[in-house]
C-alpha positions in Angstrom: -16.5 11.3 -7.8 -15.8 14.3 -5.7 -17.2 17.6 -4.5 -15.1 20.6 -5.5 -15.5 24.0 -4.0 -12.3 25.4 -5.3 -11.3 27.0 -8.6 -9.3 25.5 -11.5 -7.4 27.4 -14.2 -6.3 25.5 -17.2 -7.1 22.3 -15.4 -4.9 23.2 -12.3 -6.1 23.4 -8.8 -5.6 27.0 -7.5 -4.0 27.1 -4.1 -3.7 30.5 -2.5 -0.3 29.9 -0.8 3.4 30.3 -1.3 5.7 27.4 -1.4 8.1 27.0 1.6 11.4 28.5 0.8 10.0 30.1 -2.3 12.0 33.4 -2.0 15.7 33.8 -2.8 18.0 34.6 0.2 19.3 38.2 0.4 22.7 38.8 -1.2 23.8 41.5 1.2 24.3 41.4 5.0 21.1 40.8 7.1 19.4 44.2 7.7 18.9 45.7 11.2 15.7 45.2 13.1 14.1 48.4 11.8 15.0 47.7 8.1 13.9 44.1 8.5 10.4 45.2 9.7 10.2 47.6 6.8 11.2 45.0 4.3 8.7 42.5 5.8 5.9 45.1 5.5 6.9 45.9 1.9 6.8 42.2 1.0 3.4 41.8 2.7 2.1 44.8 0.7 3.4 43.4 -2.5 1.8 40.1 -1.9 -1.5 41.8 -1.2 -1.3 43.9 -4.3 -0.2 41.0 -6.5 -2.9 39.0 -4.9 -4.2 35.9 -6.7 -2.1 36.4 -9.8 1.2 35.5 -8.2 -0.4 32.7 -6.2 -2.0 31.3 -9.3 1.4 31.3 -11.0 2.9 29.4 -8.2 0.0 26.9 -8.0 0.2 26.3 -11.8 3.9 25.7 -11.6 3.8 23.1 -8.8 0.4 21.4 -9.5 0.5 17.7 -10.6 -2.4 16.1 -12.4 -3.7 12.6 -11.6 -2.2 10.1 -14.1 -4.5 9.5 -17.0 -4.7 6.1 -18.8 -2.5 5.9 -21.9 -3.6 4.3 -25.2 -1.2 1.5 -24.7 -2.9 0.6 -21.4 -6.4 0.1 -22.9 -5.9 -3.6 -23.2 -9.0 -5.8 -22.9 -12.0 -5.9 -20.6 -11.6 -9.6 -19.8 -9.1 -12.4 -19.8 -7.7 -13.7 -23.1 -8.3 -17.3 -24.3 -6.4 -19.8 -22.3 -6.2 -17.8 -19.1 -7.7 -19.0 -15.8 -11.1 -17.4 -16.5 -12.8 -20.4 -14.8 -11.4 -19.6 -11.3 -14.0 -18.4 -8.7 -14.5 -18.1 -5.0 -17.5 -18.4 -2.6 -19.3 -15.3 -1.6 -17.6 -13.4 1.2 -17.8 -9.7 1.9 -14.6 -7.7 1.0 -12.7 -6.1 3.9 -9.8 -4.3 2.2 -8.1 -3.7 -1.1 -4.4 -3.5 -1.9 -2.8 -2.3 -5.2 1.0 -2.6 -4.8 1.9 -0.9 -8.2 0.4 2.4 -7.1 0.8 2.2 -3.3 -2.9 1.7 -2.4 -4.0 0.0 0.8 -7.5 0.8 1.9 -10.3 -0.6 4.0 -13.5 -1.2 2.0 -16.8 0.5 2.8 -20.0 -1.2 1.6 -22.2 1.3 -0.3 -25.4 1.0 -2.3 -27.4 3.7 -4.2 -28.7 7.1 -3.4 -32.4 8.1 -3.4 -32.0 9.3 -7.0 -30.8 5.8 -8.1 -27.1 6.8 -8.6 -24.3 4.9 -6.9 -23.2 6.1 -3.5 -19.7 7.3 -3.1 -17.5 7.5 0.1 -17.9 10.7 2.1 -15.5 13.0 0.4 -14.6 15.1 3.4 -14.6 12.4 6.1 -13.3 9.3 4.2 -11.4 10.5 1.0 -8.8 7.7 1.4 -11.3 4.9 1.7 -12.5 2.9 -1.3 -15.9 1.3 -1.4 -17.4 -1.9 -2.7 -20.7 -1.6 -4.5 -22.8 -3.9 -2.4 -25.2 -4.8 -5.3 -22.4 -6.3 -7.3 -21.0 -9.8 -6.6 -18.3 -10.1 -4.0 -14.8 -10.1 -5.3 -13.9 -13.6 -6.7 -17.5 -14.6 -7.5 -18.4 -15.1 -11.2 -19.6 -11.7 -12.4 -18.4 -8.1 -12.2 -17.5 -6.9 -8.7 -17.2 -3.1 -8.5 -14.9 -1.1 -6.2 -14.9 2.8 -6.4 -12.9 5.6 -4.9 -12.3 9.3 -5.2 -9.4 10.7 -7.3 -8.9 13.8 -5.2 -10.5 16.4 -2.9 -10.0 20.1 -2.2 -7.2 18.9 0.2 -5.2 16.9 -2.4 -5.0 13.4 -3.8 -7.5 10.7 -2.6 -7.4 6.9 -2.5 -7.5 6.3 -6.3 -5.4 9.3 -7.4 -3.0 7.1 -9.3 -5.5 4.6 -10.7 -4.9 5.8 -14.2 -1.2 4.8 -13.9 -2.0 1.1 -13.7 -1.0 -1.2 -16.6 -2.1 -4.6 -17.8 -0.4 -7.2 -15.7 -0.5 -5.2 -12.4 -2.1 -7.0 -9.5 -5.0 -6.1 -7.2 -5.5 -7.9 -3.9 -8.8 -8.0 -2.1 -9.0 -9.5 1.4 -12.4 -11.1 2.2 -14.1 -11.5 5.5 -13.4 -15.3 5.5 -9.7 -14.5 5.5 -9.0 -15.4 1.9 -7.2 -12.9 -0.3 -8.4 -12.8 -3.9 -5.7 -11.8 -6.4 -6.7 -10.1 -9.7 -4.6 -9.3 -12.7 -5.3 -6.0 -14.6 -6.2 -6.5 -18.3 -7.0 -3.0 -19.3 -7.3 0.6 -18.1 -9.6 2.9 -19.9 -11.2 6.3 -19.7 -14.9 7.0 -20.7 -16.9 10.2 -21.0 -19.6 10.1 -18.3 -22.1 11.1 -21.0 -21.3 7.9 -22.9 -20.4 5.6 -20.0 -20.7 1.9 -21.1 -22.7 0.7 -18.2 -23.3 -2.8 -19.7 -19.5 -3.3 -20.3 -18.6 -2.2 -16.8 -21.5 -3.5 -14.7 -22.8 -6.3 -16.9 -22.6 -10.0 -16.1 -19.5 -11.9 -17.1 -18.6 -15.6 -17.3 -15.5 -15.1 -15.2 -14.7 -13.5 -11.8 -14.1 -9.9 -12.8 -13.2 -6.8 -10.9 -13.8 -3.2 -11.9 -12.1 -0.3 -10.2 -13.6 3.1 -10.9 -12.7 6.7 -10.2 -13.1 10.1 -11.9 -10.8 11.5 -14.6 -10.5 13.8 -17.6 -11.5 17.4 -17.7 -13.2 19.3 -14.8 -16.6 21.0 -15.4 -16.8 24.2 -13.3 -20.6 24.5 -13.8 -21.3 21.1 -12.2 -18.2 20.7 -10.0 -17.7 17.3 -11.5 -15.1 15.5 -13.7 -16.4 14.8 -17.2 -14.9 11.3 -17.5 -14.5 8.1 -15.5 -11.3 6.0 -15.3 -12.1 2.2 -15.2 -9.7 -0.6 -14.5 -10.6 -4.1 -15.7 -9.2 -7.1 -13.9 -9.9 -10.8 -13.4 -9.3 -13.4 -10.7 -6.0 -15.3 -11.1 -5.3 -16.8 -7.7 -6.4 -16.9 -4.0 -4.5 -17.1 -0.8 -5.9 -19.0 2.1 -6.4 -17.4 5.5 -3.5 -17.5 7.8 -3.6 -20.1 10.5 
């Protein structure tokens, strides 16, 4: 769910820069102005000669991957027996989403499909930190599967759903609606699927409860297509609602 115009090595983003304070301080007295200029020139020359190799080493050392779902977080795709699966809300367009466990708070764009029939995604360069509600799904809290999507990262760094894979069953997702009501969902499972075998019926299909699906990219990165090969999907269901403030 992102456009990538930068290289990756062993799954790491390659950033051609040096970390601040990455050089050890000199052990002897500070050199005079002339020697200082010479040393700076020597260092600059060494950097140019070493080129990408040194920068790649630094990038690999400091790079962090987006969290991936663990096997213990797979859980279920719906509420277990006896849970409040019968709760539902009237239709009202979603305004924002909040996920306290991973520090997400985002306005919600309303997106549909592209001319080729695939789902639209938020503008990766202009709105990487904005999630989007798929407007052809039910509104959050209605009976059925409501879908919210977001980017995992961009060439500038983490995006809105960077830590989506770190969610666990029991975590809460709060969606504020246009009528002022906040729909509260509880996560039941976090799974990763290869895009080539994406279970569309499981994710987008109708349900007998008010379900929520959060989707972003994950897994390995394909250099040929500039796309991730998998999707991370969070399954949740409605457990409560909070009325609009007076």
